[in-house]
N, C-alpha and C positions, 0 to 999 in steps of 0.2 A: 203555235200550240203543238205540243208533242202528241203523236198518235198514241192512243191507248190500246194495248192488246186486249182481246176479249177476256172477261173474267174467267179464272181457272175453275172449272166445275168439278175437278177431281180433288178429293181431300188429301190424296197422296202426292199431288203436284206432278204426276206423270203427264206427259204430253201425248195427245192423239193427233197425228198428222198423216194424211193420206192412207189411213187404215193401219198405220204402225203405232204401237204403244211403246213408249220409252221414257226413261227417267229424265233425260235432259240432253242438251247438246254440249259436247266437249270439243273445243277447238284447240289444236296443237299448232302454234304459230312460230315459224322461223322468220324473224325480221332481219333482213340483210341490208348492208349499206346505210345503216342508221347513224345519226349523230345525236349527241346529248345523252348517250347511254351510260355516262358516268356522272350524271347530274341527278342527285338523289331527290331534289325538290321536283324536277321535271318528271321523274318516274312516279313519284307519289301523286302528282297532279294528273298524270295520264291514267293511273289506276282509278282515281276518283272520277275523271271524265268518262272513262269506259263504263264504269258501273252505272253512272247516271244515264248515259246514252242507251244502255241496255235495259234500263228499267229495274236495276238491281239495288239492293240496300246493303251498304257497307256496315258490318258489325265491328270490324277491327282492321287496321292497316298498319303494317310493320315493314320497314326496310332496313337493310344492313349494308354498309359500305365496306368493301374489302380493300386491302392495301397490297399493291400500289393502285389497283383499279378494279372496277366491277361492282355491281350492286345486285343483291337479291332482295326480293320483296313478295309480300302476299297481301291481298285484300280478302279477308274472310267475309263472305257475303251471306245474307239470309238464304240466298238461292244457291250457294256453294262457294266458289272461289275464283280469283284471278291471281296468277303467280308469274314471276319474272326472274330471270337470271341473265345478267349481261356480261359480255366480253367487249368492252368499248374499244380495246386496242385493235379489234378487227371489224368493228361496226355491226356486231351480232347481238341480238337479244332473243332469248327463248321464252315465249309467253305461253301460258296455259290458261284457258278460260273454260270453266264448266259452270253451267247454269241450268236449273230445273224450273218448272212452272212456266209462267208467261214471260220470263226474261228472254231477251233476244241477243245472244252473244255476238252474232255476226255484225251488229251495229258498232262493235268495238273496233272493227278493222280500219275504217277511215280515221278514227281517233288516233290509233297507234301510228298509222302512216304519217299523219300530220304532226304528231308530237315528236316523232323521231326523224322527220324529213327524209322519208324513203317511199319508194313505190314498189319495193321488192318484199312483199309479204307472201310467204309460202304456208298455206293453210291446209291442215288435215282435219276434216270434221269427223266426229264420231257420235253415234247415238248411243248413249250409255243406257244399259238396262234393256236394250231391245233384244227380242228373241230369247227371253228368259226360259222359255220352254213350258210345256204343260204343267210340270210340277210346281212352277212358281206363279204361272198366270192365274191360277185359281185363288191365290192370295191377294191379288190386286182387285180392289173394289171397282166396279164399273161406274161410269158417270151417271 
């Protein structure tokens, strides 16, 4: 049974963690030493699996194959997006995962590692909308 995150009490879907208020978590992911990065079906399935594991809802998924190699794609989510651009000739994939509300983007990391047979994921996490400053904070409803 999948763990359920607590219900989001904020109507704006901002997160409150450790006293910090922010719009959502944005993961910039460099995937190195990967395989299958020129397999469009594998990429589409990985995007679906990531969204599912994170508790996100896919609204639209689109990929495009380049010639002679490489794929770009995006899963538009109710919670924001997951995007990818690959350079299979060097085993590199650039992934971008941004999710707001109760979605948990870090749960995508083992999915990506498994889907592309690598252990080399370099992740830069960002809290989007954090520290908006006093001029913006008054516009955010409190829980």
